[in-house]
mmCIF file of the N, C-alpha and C atoms, coordinates in Angstrom:
data_MODEL
# 
_entry.id   MODEL 
# 
loop_
_atom_site.group_PDB 
_atom_site.id 
_atom_site.type_symbol 
_atom_site.label_atom_id 
_atom_site.label_alt_id 
_atom_site.label_comp_id 
_atom_site.label_asym_id 
_atom_site.label_entity_id 
_atom_site.label_seq_id 
_atom_site.pdbx_PDB_ins_code 
_atom_site.Cartn_x 
_atom_site.Cartn_y 
_atom_site.Cartn_z 
_atom_site.occupancy 
_atom_site.B_iso_or_equiv 
_atom_site.pdbx_formal_charge 
_atom_site.auth_seq_id 
_atom_site.auth_comp_id 
_atom_site.auth_asym_id 
_atom_site.auth_atom_id 
_atom_site.pdbx_PDB_model_num 
ATOM 1   N N  . MET A 1 1  ? -119.028 49.366 -86.024 1.00 0.00 ? 1  MET A N  1 
ATOM 2   C CA . MET A 1 1  ? -118.785 47.775 -85.096 1.00 0.00 ? 1  MET A CA 1 
ATOM 3   C C  . MET A 1 1  ? -120.031 48.107 -84.401 1.00 0.00 ? 1  MET A C  1 
ATOM 4   N N  . ILE A 1 2  ? -119.747 46.075 -85.372 1.00 0.00 ? 2  ILE A N  1 
ATOM 5   C CA . ILE A 1 2  ? -121.335 45.134 -84.140 1.00 0.00 ? 2  ILE A CA 1 
ATOM 6   C C  . ILE A 1 2  ? -120.996 44.585 -83.790 1.00 0.00 ? 2  ILE A C  1 
ATOM 7   N N  . ALA A 1 3  ? -121.512 44.780 -82.357 1.00 0.00 ? 3  ALA A N  1 
ATOM 8   C CA . ALA A 1 3  ? -121.195 43.521 -81.622 1.00 0.00 ? 3  ALA A CA 1 
ATOM 9   C C  . ALA A 1 3  ? -122.117 43.065 -80.730 1.00 0.00 ? 3  ALA A C  1 
ATOM 10  N N  . SER A 1 4  ? -121.935 41.885 -79.887 1.00 0.00 ? 4  SER A N  1 
ATOM 11  C CA . SER A 1 4  ? -123.513 41.767 -79.209 1.00 0.00 ? 4  SER A CA 1 
ATOM 12  C C  . SER A 1 4  ? -123.276 42.255 -77.978 1.00 0.00 ? 4  SER A C  1 
ATOM 13  N N  . ASP A 1 5  ? -124.717 42.865 -76.977 1.00 0.00 ? 5  ASP A N  1 
ATOM 14  C CA . ASP A 1 5  ? -124.420 43.373 -76.387 1.00 0.00 ? 5  ASP A CA 1 
ATOM 15  C C  . ASP A 1 5  ? -123.802 43.000 -74.532 1.00 0.00 ? 5  ASP A C  1 
ATOM 16  N N  . GLU A 1 6  ? -123.356 41.740 -75.372 1.00 0.00 ? 6  GLU A N  1 
ATOM 17  C CA . GLU A 1 6  ? -122.008 41.234 -73.843 1.00 0.00 ? 6  GLU A CA 1 
ATOM 18  C C  . GLU A 1 6  ? -121.069 42.539 -74.056 1.00 0.00 ? 6  GLU A C  1 
ATOM 19  N N  . PHE A 1 7  ? -121.253 42.740 -74.752 1.00 0.00 ? 7  PHE A N  1 
ATOM 20  C CA . PHE A 1 7  ? -119.451 43.692 -74.791 1.00 0.00 ? 7  PHE A CA 1 
ATOM 21  C C  . PHE A 1 7  ? -119.419 45.361 -75.034 1.00 0.00 ? 7  PHE A C  1 
ATOM 22  N N  . VAL A 1 8  ? -120.600 45.849 -75.027 1.00 0.00 ? 8  VAL A N  1 
ATOM 23  C CA . VAL A 1 8  ? -121.190 47.199 -74.514 1.00 0.00 ? 8  VAL A CA 1 
ATOM 24  C C  . VAL A 1 8  ? -119.827 47.742 -73.271 1.00 0.00 ? 8  VAL A C  1 
ATOM 25  N N  . GLY A 1 9  ? -119.826 46.959 -72.352 1.00 0.00 ? 9  GLY A N  1 
ATOM 26  C CA . GLY A 1 9  ? -118.638 47.359 -71.645 1.00 0.00 ? 9  GLY A CA 1 
ATOM 27  C C  . GLY A 1 9  ? -117.239 47.836 -71.926 1.00 0.00 ? 9  GLY A C  1 
ATOM 28  N N  . ALA A 1 10 ? -117.260 46.462 -72.381 1.00 0.00 ? 10 ALA A N  1 
ATOM 29  C CA . ALA A 1 10 ? -115.861 45.868 -72.678 1.00 0.00 ? 10 ALA A CA 1 
ATOM 30  C C  . ALA A 1 10 ? -115.570 47.279 -74.123 1.00 0.00 ? 10 ALA A C  1 
ATOM 31  N N  . ALA A 1 11 ? -116.526 47.545 -74.769 1.00 0.00 ? 11 ALA A N  1 
ATOM 32  C CA . ALA A 1 11 ? -116.631 48.915 -76.511 1.00 0.00 ? 11 ALA A CA 1 
ATOM 33  C C  . ALA A 1 11 ? -116.308 49.928 -75.283 1.00 0.00 ? 11 ALA A C  1 
ATOM 34  N N  . LYS A 1 12 ? -116.952 50.570 -74.398 1.00 0.00 ? 12 LYS A N  1 
ATOM 35  C CA . LYS A 1 12 ? -116.837 51.472 -73.595 1.00 0.00 ? 12 LYS A CA 1 
ATOM 36  C C  . LYS A 1 12 ? -115.171 51.785 -73.039 1.00 0.00 ? 12 LYS A C  1 
ATOM 37  N N  . ILE A 1 13 ? -114.797 50.683 -72.281 1.00 0.00 ? 13 ILE A N  1 
ATOM 38  C CA . ILE A 1 13 ? -113.201 50.854 -71.771 1.00 0.00 ? 13 ILE A CA 1 
ATOM 39  C C  . ILE A 1 13 ? -112.403 50.896 -72.917 1.00 0.00 ? 13 ILE A C  1 
ATOM 40  N N  . GLN A 1 14 ? -112.745 50.251 -74.318 1.00 0.00 ? 14 GLN A N  1 
ATOM 41  C CA . GLN A 1 14 ? -111.767 50.361 -75.359 1.00 0.00 ? 14 GLN A CA 1 
ATOM 42  C C  . GLN A 1 14 ? -111.380 52.074 -75.947 1.00 0.00 ? 14 GLN A C  1 
ATOM 43  N N  . ALA A 1 15 ? -113.203 52.120 -75.614 1.00 0.00 ? 15 ALA A N  1 
ATOM 44  C CA . ALA A 1 15 ? -112.661 53.737 -77.131 1.00 0.00 ? 15 ALA A CA 1 
ATOM 45  C C  . ALA A 1 15 ? -112.220 54.592 -75.829 1.00 0.00 ? 15 ALA A C  1 
ATOM 46  N N  . THR A 1 16 ? -112.601 54.477 -74.657 1.00 0.00 ? 16 THR A N  1 
ATOM 47  C CA . THR A 1 16 ? -111.866 55.770 -73.743 1.00 0.00 ? 16 THR A CA 1 
ATOM 48  C C  . THR A 1 16 ? -110.636 55.252 -73.808 1.00 0.00 ? 16 THR A C  1 
ATOM 49  N N  . ALA A 1 17 ? -109.845 54.357 -73.855 1.00 0.00 ? 17 ALA A N  1 
ATOM 50  C CA . ALA A 1 17 ? -108.069 54.323 -73.786 1.00 0.00 ? 17 ALA A CA 1 
ATOM 51  C C  . ALA A 1 17 ? -107.682 54.365 -75.151 1.00 0.00 ? 17 ALA A C  1 
ATOM 52  N N  . LEU A 1 18 ? -108.453 54.513 -75.917 1.00 0.00 ? 18 LEU A N  1 
ATOM 53  C CA . LEU A 1 18 ? -108.373 54.604 -77.336 1.00 0.00 ? 18 LEU A CA 1 
ATOM 54  C C  . LEU A 1 18 ? -108.184 56.126 -77.811 1.00 0.00 ? 18 LEU A C  1 
ATOM 55  N N  . CYS A 1 19 ? -109.523 57.112 -77.074 1.00 0.00 ? 19 CYS A N  1 
ATOM 56  C CA . CYS A 1 19 ? -109.774 58.479 -77.081 1.00 0.00 ? 19 CYS A CA 1 
ATOM 57  C C  . CYS A 1 19 ? -110.401 58.229 -78.645 1.00 0.00 ? 19 CYS A C  1 
ATOM 58  N N  . PHE A 1 20 ? -110.858 56.797 -79.267 1.00 0.00 ? 20 PHE A N  1 
ATOM 59  C CA . PHE A 1 20 ? -111.787 57.106 -79.772 1.00 0.00 ? 20 PHE A CA 1 
ATOM 60  C C  . PHE A 1 20 ? -113.406 56.710 -79.437 1.00 0.00 ? 20 PHE A C  1 
ATOM 61  N N  . GLU A 1 21 ? -114.741 56.992 -80.461 1.00 0.00 ? 21 GLU A N  1 
ATOM 62  C CA . GLU A 1 21 ? -115.698 56.591 -80.360 1.00 0.00 ? 21 GLU A CA 1 
ATOM 63  C C  . GLU A 1 21 ? -116.304 55.867 -81.563 1.00 0.00 ? 21 GLU A C  1 
ATOM 64  N N  . PRO A 1 22 ? -115.543 55.094 -82.221 1.00 0.00 ? 22 PRO A N  1 
ATOM 65  C CA . PRO A 1 22 ? -116.200 55.008 -83.230 1.00 0.00 ? 22 PRO A CA 1 
ATOM 66  C C  . PRO A 1 22 ? -118.277 54.500 -83.406 1.00 0.00 ? 22 PRO A C  1 
ATOM 67  N N  . ALA A 1 23 ? -118.302 54.402 -84.673 1.00 0.00 ? 23 ALA A N  1 
ATOM 68  C CA . ALA A 1 23 ? -120.191 54.434 -84.644 1.00 0.00 ? 23 ALA A CA 1 
ATOM 69  C C  . ALA A 1 23 ? -120.561 52.835 -84.038 1.00 0.00 ? 23 ALA A C  1 
ATOM 70  N N  . SER A 1 24 ? -121.057 52.309 -83.189 1.00 0.00 ? 24 SER A N  1 
ATOM 71  C CA . SER A 1 24 ? -121.373 50.927 -82.572 1.00 0.00 ? 24 SER A CA 1 
ATOM 72  C C  . SER A 1 24 ? -123.026 50.964 -82.469 1.00 0.00 ? 24 SER A C  1 
ATOM 73  N N  . VAL A 1 25 ? -123.116 49.273 -82.741 1.00 0.00 ? 25 VAL A N  1 
ATOM 74  C CA . VAL A 1 25 ? -124.160 48.681 -82.841 1.00 0.00 ? 25 VAL A CA 1 
ATOM 75  C C  . VAL A 1 25 ? -124.414 47.412 -82.046 1.00 0.00 ? 25 VAL A C  1 
ATOM 76  N N  . PHE A 1 26 ? -125.514 47.262 -81.181 1.00 0.00 ? 26 PHE A N  1 
ATOM 77  C CA . PHE A 1 26 ? -125.307 45.760 -80.278 1.00 0.00 ? 26 PHE A CA 1 
ATOM 78  C C  . PHE A 1 26 ? -126.251 45.363 -80.243 1.00 0.00 ? 26 PHE A C  1 
ATOM 79  N N  . VAL A 1 27 ? -125.945 44.094 -81.009 1.00 0.00 ? 27 VAL A N  1 
ATOM 80  C CA . VAL A 1 27 ? -127.164 42.778 -80.927 1.00 0.00 ? 27 VAL A CA 1 
ATOM 81  C C  . VAL A 1 27 ? -127.427 41.986 -79.949 1.00 0.00 ? 27 VAL A C  1 
ATOM 82  N N  . ARG A 1 28 ? -128.355 40.929 -79.813 1.00 0.00 ? 28 ARG A N  1 
ATOM 83  C CA . ARG A 1 28 ? -128.544 40.057 -79.366 1.00 0.00 ? 28 ARG A CA 1 
ATOM 84  C C  . ARG A 1 28 ? -127.473 39.223 -78.729 1.00 0.00 ? 28 ARG A C  1 
ATOM 85  N N  . HIS A 1 29 ? -126.975 38.865 -77.541 1.00 0.00 ? 29 HIS A N  1 
ATOM 86  C CA . HIS A 1 29 ? -125.829 38.354 -77.660 1.00 0.00 ? 29 HIS A CA 1 
ATOM 87  C C  . HIS A 1 29 ? -127.135 36.330 -77.238 1.00 0.00 ? 29 HIS A C  1 
ATOM 88  N N  . PRO A 1 30 ? -126.936 35.616 -76.759 1.00 0.00 ? 30 PRO A N  1 
ATOM 89  C CA . PRO A 1 30 ? -125.232 35.195 -77.463 1.00 0.00 ? 30 PRO A CA 1 
ATOM 90  C C  . PRO A 1 30 ? -125.584 35.219 -79.217 1.00 0.00 ? 30 PRO A C  1 
ATOM 91  N N  . ILE A 1 31 ? -124.842 35.140 -80.354 1.00 0.00 ? 31 ILE A N  1 
ATOM 92  C CA . ILE A 1 31 ? -124.291 35.017 -81.263 1.00 0.00 ? 31 ILE A CA 1 
ATOM 93  C C  . ILE A 1 31 ? -123.330 33.664 -81.835 1.00 0.00 ? 31 ILE A C  1 
ATOM 94  N N  . GLN A 1 32 ? -123.110 32.848 -80.837 1.00 0.00 ? 32 GLN A N  1 
ATOM 95  C CA . GLN A 1 32 ? -122.125 31.925 -81.970 1.00 0.00 ? 32 GLN A CA 1 
ATOM 96  C C  . GLN A 1 32 ? -123.015 30.211 -81.715 1.00 0.00 ? 32 GLN A C  1 
ATOM 97  N N  . ASP A 1 33 ? -123.811 30.583 -80.883 1.00 0.00 ? 33 ASP A N  1 
ATOM 98  C CA . ASP A 1 33 ? -124.809 29.116 -81.710 1.00 0.00 ? 33 ASP A CA 1 
ATOM 99  C C  . ASP A 1 33 ? -125.924 29.254 -82.092 1.00 0.00 ? 33 ASP A C  1 
ATOM 100 N N  . ARG A 1 34 ? -126.238 30.619 -82.621 1.00 0.00 ? 34 ARG A N  1 
ATOM 101 C CA . ARG A 1 34 ? -127.710 30.590 -83.821 1.00 0.00 ? 34 ARG A CA 1 
ATOM 102 C C  . ARG A 1 34 ? -127.738 30.409 -85.477 1.00 0.00 ? 34 ARG A C  1 
ATOM 103 N N  . THR A 1 35 ? -128.987 29.932 -85.640 1.00 0.00 ? 35 THR A N  1 
ATOM 104 C CA . THR A 1 35 ? -129.070 29.264 -87.293 1.00 0.00 ? 35 THR A CA 1 
ATOM 105 C C  . THR A 1 35 ? -128.387 30.204 -88.049 1.00 0.00 ? 35 THR A C  1 
ATOM 106 N N  . ASP A 1 36 ? -128.611 30.360 -89.088 1.00 0.00 ? 36 ASP A N  1 
ATOM 107 C CA . ASP A 1 36 ? -128.340 31.347 -90.168 1.00 0.00 ? 36 ASP A CA 1 
ATOM 108 C C  . ASP A 1 36 ? -129.632 31.554 -89.913 1.00 0.00 ? 36 ASP A C  1 
ATOM 109 N N  . ASP A 1 37 ? -130.731 31.301 -89.919 1.00 0.00 ? 37 ASP A N  1 
ATOM 110 C CA . ASP A 1 37 ? -132.095 32.104 -89.913 1.00 0.00 ? 37 ASP A CA 1 
ATOM 111 C C  . ASP A 1 37 ? -131.778 33.312 -88.862 1.00 0.00 ? 37 ASP A C  1 
ATOM 112 N N  . GLU A 1 38 ? -131.822 32.921 -87.663 1.00 0.00 ? 38 GLU A N  1 
ATOM 113 C CA . GLU A 1 38 ? -132.367 33.231 -86.163 1.00 0.00 ? 38 GLU A CA 1 
ATOM 114 C C  . GLU A 1 38 ? -131.008 34.116 -86.982 1.00 0.00 ? 38 GLU A C  1 
ATOM 115 N N  . MET A 1 39 ? -129.457 34.164 -87.402 1.00 0.00 ? 39 MET A N  1 
ATOM 116 C CA . MET A 1 39 ? -128.674 35.548 -87.631 1.00 0.00 ? 39 MET A CA 1 
ATOM 117 C C  . MET A 1 39 ? -129.694 36.526 -89.198 1.00 0.00 ? 39 MET A C  1 
ATOM 118 N N  . ARG A 1 40 ? -129.368 36.065 -90.133 1.00 0.00 ? 40 ARG A N  1 
ATOM 119 C CA . ARG A 1 40 ? -130.456 36.805 -90.814 1.00 0.00 ? 40 ARG A CA 1 
ATOM 120 C C  . ARG A 1 40 ? -131.631 37.632 -89.835 1.00 0.00 ? 40 ARG A C  1 
ATOM 121 N N  . GLN A 1 41 ? -132.151 37.118 -88.624 1.00 0.00 ? 41 GLN A N  1 
ATOM 122 C CA . GLN A 1 41 ? -133.450 37.799 -88.385 1.00 0.00 ? 41 GLN A CA 1 
ATOM 123 C C  . GLN A 1 41 ? -132.748 39.118 -87.332 1.00 0.00 ? 41 GLN A C  1 
ATOM 124 N N  . ILE A 1 42 ? -131.625 38.443 -87.017 1.00 0.00 ? 42 ILE A N  1 
ATOM 125 C CA . ILE A 1 42 ? -130.356 39.966 -85.948 1.00 0.00 ? 42 ILE A CA 1 
ATOM 126 C C  . ILE A 1 42 ? -130.088 40.801 -86.732 1.00 0.00 ? 42 ILE A C  1 
ATOM 127 N N  . ALA A 1 43 ? -129.839 40.415 -87.897 1.00 0.00 ? 43 ALA A N  1 
ATOM 128 C CA . ALA A 1 43 ? -129.242 41.270 -88.912 1.00 0.00 ? 43 ALA A CA 1 
ATOM 129 C C  . ALA A 1 43 ? -130.676 42.405 -88.872 1.00 0.00 ? 43 ALA A C  1 
ATOM 130 N N  . ASP A 1 44 ? -131.530 41.659 -89.761 1.00 0.00 ? 44 ASP A N  1 
ATOM 131 C CA . ASP A 1 44 ? -132.773 42.211 -90.091 1.00 0.00 ? 44 ASP A CA 1 
ATOM 132 C C  . ASP A 1 44 ? -132.756 43.073 -89.106 1.00 0.00 ? 44 ASP A C  1 
ATOM 133 N N  . ASP A 1 45 ? -133.385 42.954 -87.611 1.00 0.00 ? 45 ASP A N  1 
ATOM 134 C CA . ASP A 1 45 ? -133.459 43.357 -86.784 1.00 0.00 ? 45 ASP A CA 1 
ATOM 135 C C  . ASP A 1 45 ? -132.424 45.056 -86.307 1.00 0.00 ? 45 ASP A C  1 
ATOM 136 N N  . ALA A 1 46 ? -131.560 44.896 -86.993 1.00 0.00 ? 46 ALA A N  1 
ATOM 137 C CA . ALA A 1 46 ? -130.420 45.961 -86.314 1.00 0.00 ? 46 ALA A CA 1 
ATOM 138 C C  . ALA A 1 46 ? -130.158 47.060 -87.586 1.00 0.00 ? 46 ALA A C  1 
ATOM 139 N N  . LEU A 1 47 ? -130.980 45.781 -88.730 1.00 0.00 ? 47 LEU A N  1 
ATOM 140 C CA . LEU A 1 47 ? -130.454 47.339 -89.872 1.00 0.00 ? 47 LEU A CA 1 
ATOM 141 C C  . LEU A 1 47 ? -130.842 48.116 -89.440 1.00 0.00 ? 47 LEU A C  1 
ATOM 142 N N  . ALA A 1 48 ? -131.748 49.284 -89.167 1.00 0.00 ? 48 ALA A N  1 
ATOM 143 C CA . ALA A 1 48 ? -131.951 50.501 -89.719 1.00 0.00 ? 48 ALA A CA 1 
ATOM 144 C C  . ALA A 1 48 ? -130.959 51.758 -88.775 1.00 0.00 ? 48 ALA A C  1 
ATOM 145 N N  . GLU A 1 49 ? -130.768 50.406 -87.517 1.00 0.00 ? 49 GLU A N  1 
ATOM 146 C CA . GLU A 1 49 ? -130.156 51.445 -86.703 1.00 0.00 ? 49 GLU A CA 1 
ATOM 147 C C  . GLU A 1 49 ? -128.711 51.348 -87.302 1.00 0.00 ? 49 GLU A C  1 
ATOM 148 N N  . ILE A 1 50 ? -128.061 50.478 -87.765 1.00 0.00 ? 50 ILE A N  1 
ATOM 149 C CA . ILE A 1 50 ? -127.020 50.112 -88.787 1.00 0.00 ? 50 ILE A CA 1 
ATOM 150 C C  . ILE A 1 50 ? -126.811 51.225 -89.789 1.00 0.00 ? 50 ILE A C  1 
ATOM 151 N N  . VAL A 1 51 ? -127.688 51.659 -90.518 1.00 0.00 ? 51 VAL A N  1 
ATOM 152 C CA . VAL A 1 51 ? -127.794 52.386 -91.399 1.00 0.00 ? 51 VAL A CA 1 
ATOM 153 C C  . VAL A 1 51 ? -127.525 53.507 -90.819 1.00 0.00 ? 51 VAL A C  1 
ATOM 154 N N  . ALA A 1 52 ? -128.512 53.830 -90.049 1.00 0.00 ? 52 ALA A N  1 
ATOM 155 C CA . ALA A 1 52 ? -128.341 55.368 -88.822 1.00 0.00 ? 52 ALA A CA 1 
ATOM 156 C C  . ALA A 1 52 ? -126.920 55.716 -88.532 1.00 0.00 ? 52 ALA A C  1 
ATOM 157 N N  . ALA A 1 53 ? -126.611 54.859 -88.140 1.00 0.00 ? 53 ALA A N  1 
ATOM 158 C CA . ALA A 1 53 ? -124.630 54.746 -87.651 1.00 0.00 ? 53 ALA A CA 1 
ATOM 159 C C  . ALA A 1 53 ? -123.965 55.137 -88.558 1.00 0.00 ? 53 ALA A C  1 
ATOM 160 N N  . LEU A 1 54 ? -124.597 54.340 -89.944 1.00 0.00 ? 54 LEU A N  1 
ATOM 161 C CA . LEU A 1 54 ? -123.048 54.400 -90.953 1.00 0.00 ? 54 LEU A CA 1 
ATOM 162 C C  . LEU A 1 54 ? -123.886 56.288 -91.464 1.00 0.00 ? 54 LEU A C  1 
ATOM 163 N N  . THR A 1 55 ? -124.955 56.759 -91.367 1.00 0.00 ? 55 THR A N  1 
ATOM 164 C CA . THR A 1 55 ? -124.994 57.805 -92.094 1.00 0.00 ? 55 THR A CA 1 
ATOM 165 C C  . THR A 1 55 ? -125.576 59.462 -91.246 1.00 0.00 ? 55 THR A C  1 
ATOM 166 N N  . ALA A 1 56 ? -124.797 58.988 -89.790 1.00 0.00 ? 56 ALA A N  1 
ATOM 167 C CA . ALA A 1 56 ? -124.962 60.095 -88.453 1.00 0.00 ? 56 ALA A CA 1 
ATOM 168 C C  . ALA A 1 56 ? -124.086 61.230 -88.862 1.00 0.00 ? 56 ALA A C  1 
# 
């Protein structure tokens, strides 16, 4: 899953409650007011971590 770093704690709590820990990548928060170019940069910055999570 990919979420903003504001949700790290919530993701841990949910994973514990479900007894399931998905591969997770957290990006800079907030994202809702970002421009398209800013979102592309966030995605580019996270790409290596996303690929590593998918191929681990």
